Structures are given as structure tokens and as C-alpha cells.
FIVOTOR-731260 format. One record per residue (C-alpha): residue number from 1; x, y, z. Coordinates in Angstrom, 2 decimals. Layout:
n:NUM; east:X; north:Y; up:Z
...
END
This chain:
n:1; east:-0.32; north:0.28; up:0.06
n:2; east:1.13; north:3.86; up:-0.35
n:3; east:2.77; north:6.15; up:2.20
n:4; east:4.60; north:8.43; up:3.12
n:5; east:7.11; north:5.98; up:4.23
n:6; east:7.67; north:3.25; up:2.36
n:7; east:10.04; north:1.19; up:4.66
n:8; east:8.61; north:-2.28; up:5.35
n:9; east:9.19; north:-1.90; up:8.93
n:10; east:6.89; north:1.33; up:8.98
n:11; east:4.67; north:-0.79; up:7.17
n:12; east:4.68; north:-4.12; up:9.22
n:13; east:3.46; north:-1.91; up:12.41
n:14; east:0.98; north:-0.27; up:10.66
n:15; east:-0.56; north:-2.98; up:9.52
n:16; east:-0.17; north:-4.31; up:12.91
n:17; east:-1.78; north:-1.24; up:14.04
n:18; east:-4.78; north:-1.55; up:12.00
n:19; east:-5.51; north:-4.66; up:13.22
n:20; east:-5.08; north:-3.77; up:16.52
n:21; east:-7.57; north:-1.20; up:15.82
n:22; east:-10.49; north:-3.80; up:14.29
n:23; east:-9.75; north:-5.90; up:17.45
n:24; east:-10.64; north:-3.19; up:19.43
n:25; east:-13.43; north:-2.21; up:17.40
n:26; east:-15.34; north:-5.79; up:17.50
n:27; east:-14.31; north:-6.09; up:21.61
n:28; east:-16.34; north:-3.13; up:22.34
n:29; east:-19.07; north:-3.28; up:19.43
n:30; east:-19.50; north:-6.58; up:18.63
n:31; east:-20.51; north:-7.34; up:15.03
n:32; east:-23.85; north:-5.86; up:15.22
n:33; east:-22.43; north:-3.28; up:12.84
n:34; east:-22.22; north:-5.55; up:10.00
n:35; east:-25.83; north:-6.80; up:10.42
n:36; east:-28.57; north:-4.97; up:8.45
n:37; east:-32.07; north:-6.52; up:9.70
n:38; east:-34.26; north:-4.80; up:6.31
n:39; east:-37.99; north:-4.13; up:8.14
n:40; east:-40.98; north:-3.03; up:5.02
n:41; east:-40.46; north:0.94; up:5.93
n:42; east:-43.05; north:3.73; up:4.62
n:43; east:-41.21; north:3.92; up:1.44
n:44; east:-41.65; north:-0.26; up:0.72
n:45; east:-45.59; north:0.02; up:1.15
n:46; east:-45.24; north:2.91; up:-0.78
n:47; east:-43.40; north:0.93; up:-3.33
n:48; east:-45.61; north:-2.58; up:-3.08
n:49; east:-49.12; north:0.12; up:-3.52
n:50; east:-47.31; north:1.32; up:-6.34
n:51; east:-46.53; north:-1.50; up:-8.28
n:52; east:-50.69; north:-1.69; up:-8.27
n:53; east:-51.48; north:1.16; up:-9.26
n:54; east:-52.78; north:2.72; up:-12.73
n:55; east:-53.45; north:5.62; up:-14.42
n:56; east:-55.75; north:6.48; up:-17.45
n:57; east:-56.88; north:2.91; up:-17.46
n:58; east:-53.04; north:1.74; up:-17.66
n:59; east:-50.02; north:0.08; up:-15.12
n:60; east:-47.58; north:2.25; up:-13.64
n:61; east:-44.02; north:1.59; up:-14.82
n:62; east:-41.69; north:-0.50; up:-12.61
n:63; east:-40.49; north:2.13; up:-10.07
n:64; east:-37.05; north:0.83; up:-10.97
n:65; east:-37.03; north:1.03; up:-14.04
n:66; east:-34.31; north:3.42; up:-16.25
n:67; east:-34.05; north:7.17; up:-15.66
n:68; east:-34.76; north:7.45; up:-19.21
n:69; east:-37.76; north:5.18; up:-19.35
n:70; east:-39.35; north:6.46; up:-15.90
n:71; east:-38.41; north:10.23; up:-18.01
n:72; east:-41.02; north:9.18; up:-21.75
n:73; east:-43.59; north:7.69; up:-18.74
n:74; east:-43.73; north:11.24; up:-17.41
n:75; east:-43.45; north:13.16; up:-20.40
n:76; east:-46.92; north:11.42; up:-22.09
n:77; east:-48.44; north:12.02; up:-18.98
n:78; east:-50.35; north:16.02; up:-18.49
n:79; east:-49.44; north:18.26; up:-16.18
n:80; east:-52.63; north:17.33; up:-13.88
n:81; east:-52.06; north:13.42; up:-14.22
n:82; east:-48.25; north:13.78; up:-12.96
n:83; east:-49.40; north:15.99; up:-9.27
n:84; east:-51.81; north:13.42; up:-9.27
n:85; east:-49.08; north:10.46; up:-9.37
n:86; east:-47.07; north:12.88; up:-6.75
n:87; east:-49.71; north:13.42; up:-4.51
n:88; east:-50.42; north:9.58; up:-4.08
n:89; east:-47.39; north:8.17; up:-4.31
n:90; east:-45.50; north:10.80; up:-2.64
n:91; east:-42.33; north:8.78; up:-1.55
n:92; east:-42.28; north:6.91; up:-4.98
n:93; east:-42.43; north:9.76; up:-7.05
n:94; east:-40.19; north:11.85; up:-4.92
n:95; east:-37.39; north:9.99; up:-4.90
n:96; east:-38.36; north:8.80; up:-8.51
n:97; east:-34.79; north:9.20; up:-10.90
n:98; east:-35.71; north:10.51; up:-14.03
n:99; east:-39.26; north:12.11; up:-12.85
n:100; east:-39.18; north:15.93; up:-13.51
n:101; east:-37.13; north:17.81; up:-10.51
n:102; east:-39.75; north:20.22; up:-10.16
n:103; east:-42.51; north:16.96; up:-9.18
n:104; east:-39.89; north:15.29; up:-7.29
n:105; east:-39.36; north:18.41; up:-4.91
n:106; east:-43.88; north:18.28; up:-5.06
n:107; east:-43.72; north:14.96; up:-3.91
n:108; east:-41.57; north:15.24; up:-1.28
n:109; east:-43.32; north:18.31; up:0.19
n:110; east:-46.35; north:16.17; up:0.28
n:111; east:-44.11; north:13.26; up:1.68
n:112; east:-42.50; north:15.55; up:4.48
n:113; east:-46.00; north:16.74; up:5.23
n:114; east:-47.57; north:13.37; up:5.95
n:115; east:-44.37; north:12.25; up:7.98
n:116; east:-44.44; north:15.29; up:10.38
n:117; east:-48.39; north:14.16; up:11.08
n:118; east:-47.31; north:10.90; up:12.14
n:119; east:-44.24; north:12.27; up:14.46
n:120; east:-46.62; north:14.56; up:15.94
n:121; east:-49.38; north:11.58; up:16.29
n:122; east:-46.00; north:9.64; up:18.10
n:123; east:-45.02; north:12.55; up:21.11
n:124; east:-48.33; north:11.64; up:22.29
n:125; east:-48.39; north:7.75; up:22.34
n:126; east:-48.09; north:6.19; up:25.24
n:127; east:-47.10; north:3.13; up:23.68
n:128; east:-43.13; north:4.57; up:23.40
n:129; east:-41.08; north:5.46; up:25.75
n:130; east:-39.75; north:9.06; up:26.78
n:131; east:-36.90; north:8.89; up:25.41
n:132; east:-39.21; north:7.88; up:22.06
n:133; east:-41.24; north:10.43; up:22.51
n:134; east:-38.36; north:12.98; up:22.81
n:135; east:-37.24; north:11.34; up:19.29
n:136; east:-40.37; north:11.89; up:17.73
n:137; east:-40.36; north:15.25; up:19.24
n:138; east:-37.01; north:15.88; up:17.10
n:139; east:-38.19; north:14.27; up:13.89
n:140; east:-41.35; north:16.51; up:14.18
n:141; east:-39.15; north:19.79; up:14.82
n:142; east:-36.95; north:18.44; up:11.65
n:143; east:-39.79; north:17.40; up:9.42
n:144; east:-41.02; north:21.03; up:10.30
n:145; east:-37.92; north:23.02; up:9.36
n:146; east:-37.68; north:20.99; up:5.61
n:147; east:-41.01; north:22.07; up:4.81
n:148; east:-40.12; north:25.81; up:4.92
n:149; east:-41.40; north:27.46; up:1.96
n:150; east:-37.78; north:28.08; up:-0.46
n:151; east:-36.54; north:24.19; up:0.53
n:152; east:-36.47; north:21.48; up:-2.24
n:153; east:-35.65; north:18.08; up:-1.57
n:154; east:-34.68; north:15.71; up:-4.44
n:155; east:-35.47; north:12.62; up:-1.74
n:156; east:-36.72; north:12.09; up:0.90
n:157; east:-37.08; north:8.52; up:2.84
n:158; east:-38.17; north:8.82; up:7.22
n:159; east:-37.92; north:5.50; up:7.25
n:160; east:-35.37; north:3.98; up:9.79
n:161; east:-32.97; north:6.90; up:9.92
n:162; east:-34.10; north:8.66; up:6.88
n:163; east:-32.61; north:9.84; up:3.71
n:164; east:-32.70; north:13.29; up:2.40
n:165; east:-31.02; north:15.12; up:-0.34
n:166; east:-31.59; north:18.89; up:-0.42
n:167; east:-31.20; north:21.07; up:-3.84
n:168; east:-29.77; north:24.59; up:-3.59
n:169; east:-30.19; north:26.74; up:-7.15
n:170; east:-31.62; north:25.33; up:-10.10
n:171; east:-31.04; north:22.61; up:-10.69
n:172; east:-32.91; north:22.16; up:-14.64
n:173; east:-30.68; north:25.70; up:-15.69
n:174; east:-27.60; north:25.06; up:-13.81
n:175; east:-24.08; north:25.58; up:-15.81
n:176; east:-22.36; north:23.44; up:-13.41
n:177; east:-23.31; north:21.25; up:-10.46
n:178; east:-21.86; north:20.26; up:-7.44
n:179; east:-22.54; north:16.99; up:-5.05
n:180; east:-21.99; north:17.06; up:-1.57
n:181; east:-21.00; north:13.78; up:-0.32
n:182; east:-20.98; north:13.62; up:3.70
n:183; east:-19.64; north:11.30; up:5.91
n:184; east:-20.71; north:8.72; up:9.17
n:185; east:-23.61; north:10.29; up:11.52
n:186; east:-25.17; north:11.20; up:8.36
n:187; east:-29.27; north:11.09; up:9.06
n:188; east:-32.36; north:13.38; up:9.03
n:189; east:-31.62; north:13.97; up:12.62
n:190; east:-27.96; north:15.26; up:11.31
n:191; east:-29.16; north:16.98; up:8.01
n:192; east:-28.60; north:19.89; up:9.79
n:193; east:-27.03; north:21.80; up:12.91
n:194; east:-27.79; north:25.10; up:15.06
n:195; east:-24.19; north:24.56; up:16.16
n:196; east:-21.61; north:23.65; up:13.92
n:197; east:-23.72; north:24.65; up:11.07
n:198; east:-21.25; north:23.64; up:8.52
n:199; east:-20.75; north:20.39; up:9.73
n:200; east:-23.71; north:19.38; up:8.62
n:201; east:-24.88; north:18.18; up:4.53
n:202; east:-27.24; north:21.53; up:4.07
n:203; east:-24.40; north:23.55; up:6.17
n:204; east:-21.86; north:22.16; up:3.43
n:205; east:-24.01; north:22.60; up:0.39
n:206; east:-25.53; north:26.13; up:1.78
n:207; east:-21.95; north:27.54; up:2.61
n:208; east:-20.27; north:25.81; up:-1.12
n:209; east:-23.55; north:27.03; up:-2.67
n:210; east:-22.70; north:31.12; up:-1.98
n:211; east:-18.86; north:30.44; up:-2.60
n:212; east:-20.07; north:29.11; up:-5.82
n:213; east:-21.67; north:32.49; up:-6.62
n:214; east:-19.40; north:34.99; up:-5.37
n:215; east:-16.67; north:32.63; up:-7.14
n:216; east:-18.42; north:33.28; up:-10.74
n:217; east:-21.24; north:35.41; up:-10.41
n:218; east:-22.17; north:34.96; up:-14.16
n:219; east:-22.14; north:30.97; up:-13.41
n:220; east:-25.82; north:29.67; up:-12.80
n:221; east:-25.11; north:27.39; up:-10.00
n:222; east:-26.69; north:23.97; up:-8.30
n:223; east:-25.36; north:22.75; up:-5.28
n:224; east:-27.12; north:19.20; up:-3.77
n:225; east:-26.55; north:18.11; up:-0.10
n:226; east:-26.67; north:14.57; up:-0.66
n:227; east:-27.38; north:12.72; up:2.69
n:228; east:-29.59; north:9.82; up:0.36
n:229; east:-27.43; north:6.93; up:1.79
n:230; east:-27.08; north:4.91; up:4.77
n:231; east:-23.84; north:6.47; up:6.03
n:232; east:-21.90; north:4.36; up:9.75
n:233; east:-23.11; north:5.19; up:12.66
n:234; east:-20.01; north:6.57; up:14.49
n:235; east:-16.33; north:5.17; up:14.15
n:236; east:-17.57; north:1.63; up:14.43
n:237; east:-16.70; north:-1.80; up:12.40
n:238; east:-19.04; north:-0.38; up:9.27
n:239; east:-17.06; north:3.16; up:9.01
n:240; east:-13.61; north:0.51; up:9.09
n:241; east:-15.44; north:-1.61; up:5.99
n:242; east:-16.84; north:-0.79; up:2.80
n:243; east:-19.75; north:-2.19; up:2.52
n:244; east:-21.64; north:0.96; up:3.26
n:245; east:-19.81; north:2.85; up:1.04
n:246; east:-20.37; north:0.25; up:-1.50
n:247; east:-24.50; north:0.35; up:-2.00
n:248; east:-24.25; north:4.26; up:-1.19
n:249; east:-22.29; north:4.09; up:-4.45
n:250; east:-24.99; north:2.79; up:-6.53
n:251; east:-27.25; north:5.34; up:-5.25
n:252; east:-24.60; north:7.74; up:-5.64
n:253; east:-24.22; north:7.27; up:-9.38
n:254; east:-28.38; north:6.49; up:-9.82
n:255; east:-28.70; north:10.12; up:-9.10
n:256; east:-26.09; north:11.33; up:-11.41
n:257; east:-27.36; north:9.36; up:-14.24
n:258; east:-30.69; north:11.03; up:-13.61
n:259; east:-29.53; north:14.27; up:-13.54
n:260; east:-31.14; north:16.86; up:-15.68
n:261; east:-29.02; north:18.64; up:-18.62
n:262; east:-25.55; north:18.46; up:-19.29
n:263; east:-24.06; north:20.21; up:-16.97
n:264; east:-20.67; north:18.96; up:-16.04
n:265; east:-21.09; north:17.71; up:-12.31
n:266; east:-18.23; north:17.97; up:-9.46
n:267; east:-18.35; north:15.71; up:-6.17
n:268; east:-16.98; north:16.85; up:-3.02
n:269; east:-17.02; north:13.99; up:-0.52
n:270; east:-15.68; north:14.32; up:3.17
n:271; east:-14.38; north:11.63; up:5.69
n:272; east:-16.33; north:8.67; up:4.89
n:273; east:-17.91; north:9.89; up:1.82
n:274; east:-14.55; north:10.22; up:-0.10
n:275; east:-14.75; north:6.20; up:0.68
n:276; east:-17.83; north:5.96; up:-1.32
n:277; east:-16.91; north:8.31; up:-4.12
n:278; east:-13.96; north:6.01; up:-3.92
n:279; east:-16.27; north:3.24; up:-4.85
n:280; east:-17.83; north:4.86; up:-7.51
n:281; east:-15.60; north:6.45; up:-9.35
n:282; east:-15.09; north:3.61; up:-12.08
n:283; east:-19.12; north:4.35; up:-13.15
n:284; east:-19.10; north:7.64; up:-12.83
n:285; east:-20.96; north:9.39; up:-15.80
n:286; east:-18.95; north:11.20; up:-18.40
n:287; east:-20.22; north:14.42; up:-17.22
n:288; east:-18.43; north:14.14; up:-13.70
n:289; east:-15.44; north:16.45; up:-14.34
n:290; east:-14.28; north:16.53; up:-10.71
n:291; east:-14.11; north:14.69; up:-7.21
n:292; east:-12.49; north:16.37; up:-4.37
n:293; east:-11.86; north:14.62; up:-1.25
n:294; east:-11.77; north:16.29; up:1.90
n:295; east:-10.38; north:14.36; up:5.58
n:296; east:-9.92; north:11.07; up:4.16
n:297; east:-9.17; north:8.01; up:5.24
n:298; east:-8.83; north:6.17; up:1.87
n:299; east:-10.61; north:5.87; up:-1.27
n:300; east:-10.12; north:2.38; up:-1.10
n:301; east:-7.54; north:1.75; up:-3.68
n:302; east:-3.58; north:2.17; up:-3.86
n:303; east:-3.60; north:5.54; up:-6.46
n:304; east:-5.54; north:7.73; up:-8.27
n:305; east:-5.50; north:5.32; up:-11.34
n:306; east:-6.93; north:2.58; up:-9.83
n:307; east:-10.01; north:4.64; up:-9.49
n:308; east:-10.51; north:4.33; up:-13.19
n:309; east:-11.95; north:7.68; up:-14.06
n:310; east:-11.62; north:10.68; up:-15.77
n:311; east:-12.49; north:13.13; up:-13.51
n:312; east:-9.14; north:15.21; up:-12.06
n:313; east:-8.99; north:13.79; up:-8.48
n:314; east:-8.38; north:16.24; up:-6.01
n:315; east:-7.96; north:15.90; up:-2.12
n:316; east:-6.92; north:18.20; up:0.55
n:317; east:-6.33; north:17.82; up:4.60
n:318; east:-6.04; north:20.34; up:7.51
n:319; east:-3.06; north:19.81; up:9.54
n:320; east:-5.17; north:19.59; up:12.28
n:321; east:-7.50; north:17.04; up:10.92
n:322; east:-7.42; north:13.35; up:13.19
n:323; east:-7.75; north:11.62; up:10.05
n:324; east:-4.11; north:11.87; up:9.53
n:325; east:-3.52; north:9.30; up:12.73
n:326; east:-5.81; north:6.42; up:11.02
n:327; east:-3.95; north:3.73; up:9.60
n:328; east:-4.22; north:4.33; up:6.00
n:329; east:-4.04; north:0.69; up:4.89
n:330; east:-7.04; north:-2.20; up:3.63
n:331; east:-6.32; north:-5.60; up:5.84
n:332; east:-8.35; north:-8.11; up:4.61
n:333; east:-11.22; north:-5.26; up:3.30
n:334; east:-10.81; north:-3.29; up:6.70
n:335; east:-9.78; north:0.30; up:6.60
n:336; east:-9.98; north:2.01; up:3.12
n:337; east:-6.05; north:2.17; up:1.82
n:338; east:-3.64; north:4.83; up:0.94
n:339; east:-3.75; north:8.45; up:1.85
n:340; east:-5.18; north:10.45; up:-0.99
n:341; east:-3.10; north:13.40; up:0.48
n:342; east:0.09; north:11.32; up:0.03
n:343; east:2.10; north:12.65; up:-3.61
n:344; east:2.59; north:9.28; up:-4.46
n:345; east:-1.01; north:9.05; up:-4.53
n:346; east:-1.62; north:10.86; up:-8.17
n:347; east:-4.14; north:13.41; up:-6.49
n:348; east:-3.98; north:16.90; up:-7.06
n:349; east:-3.56; north:18.13; up:-3.43
n:350; east:-5.15; north:21.73; up:-2.85
n:351; east:-4.81; north:23.73; up:0.17
n:352; east:-7.29; north:23.40; up:3.53
n:353; east:-6.03; north:26.81; up:5.07
n:354; east:-8.36; north:28.08; up:7.49
n:355; east:-10.23; north:24.14; up:7.93
n:356; east:-9.40; north:23.35; up:11.40
n:357; east:-9.81; north:19.92; up:12.35
n:358; east:-11.74; north:17.23; up:10.20
n:359; east:-15.42; north:19.07; up:10.47
n:360; east:-14.20; north:22.79; up:9.30
n:361; east:-13.50; north:22.46; up:5.81
n:362; east:-16.63; north:24.39; up:4.46
n:363; east:-16.56; north:27.00; up:6.96
n:364; east:-17.27; north:30.26; up:5.06
n:365; east:-13.67; north:32.10; up:4.92
n:366; east:-11.39; north:29.42; up:4.73
n:367; east:-9.00; north:28.52; up:2.10
n:368; east:-10.95; north:24.94; up:1.38
n:369; east:-14.21; north:25.78; up:1.00
n:370; east:-12.73; north:28.83; up:-1.39
n:371; east:-10.80; north:26.11; up:-3.28
n:372; east:-14.27; north:23.72; up:-3.27
n:373; east:-15.87; north:26.56; up:-4.81
n:374; east:-13.31; north:27.11; up:-7.71
n:375; east:-13.19; north:23.58; up:-8.49
n:376; east:-16.92; north:23.41; up:-8.49
n:377; east:-16.99; north:26.60; up:-10.90
n:378; east:-14.62; north:25.40; up:-13.20
n:379; east:-12.11; north:27.84; up:-12.18
n:380; east:-9.21; north:26.11; up:-11.58
n:381; east:-6.72; north:28.49; up:-11.91
n:382; east:-7.77; north:29.74; up:-8.88
n:383; east:-7.11; north:27.15; up:-6.60
n:384; east:-4.49; north:26.92; up:-4.17
n:385; east:-2.37; north:24.29; up:-3.94
n:386; east:-0.79; north:22.59; up:-0.67
n:387; east:2.40; north:23.28; up:0.16
n:388; east:5.07; north:25.54; up:-2.53
n:389; east:4.50; north:23.75; up:-5.93
n:390; east:2.11; north:24.06; up:-7.66
n:391; east:1.28; north:21.14; up:-9.56
n:392; east:-2.44; north:20.34; up:-8.61
n:393; east:-2.52; north:23.56; up:-11.61
n:394; east:-0.91; north:21.31; up:-14.23
n:395; east:-2.39; north:20.17; up:-17.44
n:396; east:-5.54; north:22.27; up:-16.76
n:397; east:-6.33; north:25.83; up:-17.15
n:398; east:-9.61; north:27.62; up:-16.15
n:399; east:-12.60; north:27.48; up:-18.01
END
């Protein structure tokens, strides 16, 4: 595996350290982290109902059909018919790649309103423990916040800990599209935070959108805060394995393959999100121009070439980020491989000045955010490289 020090002794020591870390995880969390039980949540029930549904006397298409097939289906419907489907099956249409973007927004607003009512009833459910009622109150308040008039959700599923994807800007008319892929502990209750605002997916997306608009005022940008995958809960076994990244990569590529228009897309992948982006890389649509990772534990490859993507690969890490102390190795499926900010990895290493630790890369005023924004709008000459050399600019120019 690639590392800053290629000494066999150092490499062997890091391998032993990685095994020790895994042993501690197993003894403290057990194997429960790698076992997942699937139950029939609200969306599964909605899909079952959709499968039996009809419109204008015709059966509805398979909800898992290709985005192109579903786009053709919606193109045959009147506006009233499309709205009727969104209102009748909001958890299906709202998460359907291929459905018109604005229709998905409508469906998810309806699904959010319904979910809010469910949680409001649960706050008074005597069958729930006080903790259960408290969590219902938290979810009710989260859904109420998500229902604010100007918010646009491209995905929403209240099942389990929940999934969502929020859009900032006009996705249909964008010249450039950015997708923020967050890391561990991402769920509906952590989708946004009042404290440490820019460490949560919504805050990251809002901050990047504002920075991109400032970086190139004439470019129409759209940013997706993509919390639409099951992320690891804490730093247990799931965070050390690639299973959730593998499943998330399928969902990410499904989203990317269904985005409207032909605008170039940039991915901004934080922490475990960079593992997901690494797994997804070889199947990314050709319109994905950039993959930028920050605070990465690895991308499950030895070097950038092994990602098998035509996208430019960028990496950054703040000097105070604790992730630098995680062994960048992969042993028997545990760990995520080489360090993307190791020069030998082959990524373009951008400065993370001002980020302050693992969760500060999207803080306004930081060099890390400015670099993200420059990448997002294609202003590559404005990216500040890490260190004194300018090799991160090699072979590209401002677009």
C-alpha cells in the first residue's frame, strides 16, 4: 500500500496497528455493526402500492425502471396526471430518478407533511418510552424545518434513520452542478445543525453554493447536499468497512445518471463520503469532471489511477485533522487504503488553510471552501495548491 514512508518496518507496524484497531472495535461494538435487519418501512409500503397502481387505465411502470424509461413515461402525462401521481405516491415519485425535478420537489413536500403528522402523533403515544417520544419530537421539528417554503428536496425517506437530498439553486438550468457527499453519522436528525452548522450536510451545501456564486457570478450553479445513503453510525465496524460505501455508490451513480441537462458535475466528498466516492469512481457518468475529497480515510485504492475515472481527483487535509492518524491501509477488507494526500497517490493536492480540524472544510472564509468553490465552477487557476509547488494546476486551466 502507498504511504509517506515506504519502509517495510513502518508498513508492517501500521498493519499491526490496523489489526489492533479492528480488534478493539470488535470487542467494544461486537459484530452487530455488520448485521442489518431490513423492515418494511413507509417507502417499501408505498412501492408495493405503486406496483398495483394505474393511471388513465394503464399500469404504472416499474419504479426501478431506467431513468430514461421513467422520463418518457412522465412525458406522456398531463401536468394534472403527474401531480396526481406525486400526491398519491409521494415517497415513490419523490425518490424516482427520471421523474421531473420539480415534480420530485412537490412529492417530497407532501411526504414531509405526512411524516410530520405521523411524528406529531407519536409524541403523544403512550406506548413509546420517554426517549421514544423525545425522538419523535425531534423528527417532527426536523420535518417542520424541512417544510420551509423555499426548500427543495430531491429525495426524502423517513424510514429508519432517514434519507434526504436537498438542492440549492436551479438544477434544471444550472451551468455547473456540485454534489456534497458527507460522512459518518449522516441521517435526518443530523441533516442540519444550529451549532457547528457547516459540519452538517445542509450547512455544507449552503456554504458551497454561496461560495460558488461569489467565485463566478455569471455562472448558474446548483448544489445538492446528498444525504441519501445509509452512512456509518459513529466510528465502529461499519466505518472501517466498505459495505455501506458500496451500497451508497450505487445510489450516487443512479442520481448522477438521472440529473437533468448536460452541465459538468463536481463531487465534494468528506470523510467516509470519500470512501463512497472512491468506490463509485469507475462507474461515474462522463459528465463528472471532478472528485474532491477532504479529510479522507482512503478511497479503497492504492493510487488515483486505480479509481479508473476520467474525472480530475483532488484531495486536501487540514493539518489538525485527526484522520491523519488513522492507518491508511486495507487489510482483509478492513481499512480504506492509501492516503489521497500522499503525493505518491497521484491526486491534485489543494490547500485546506483555515479549515481547523476534521469538520471545518466548508466553513466560510477558509481556503478549503474557496478551493472547493473554484473547482465547482471550473475556475481551476484560482485553486491554491498545498505547499509551495503548483503541481495541482498541471494540465488544466481556468474554464
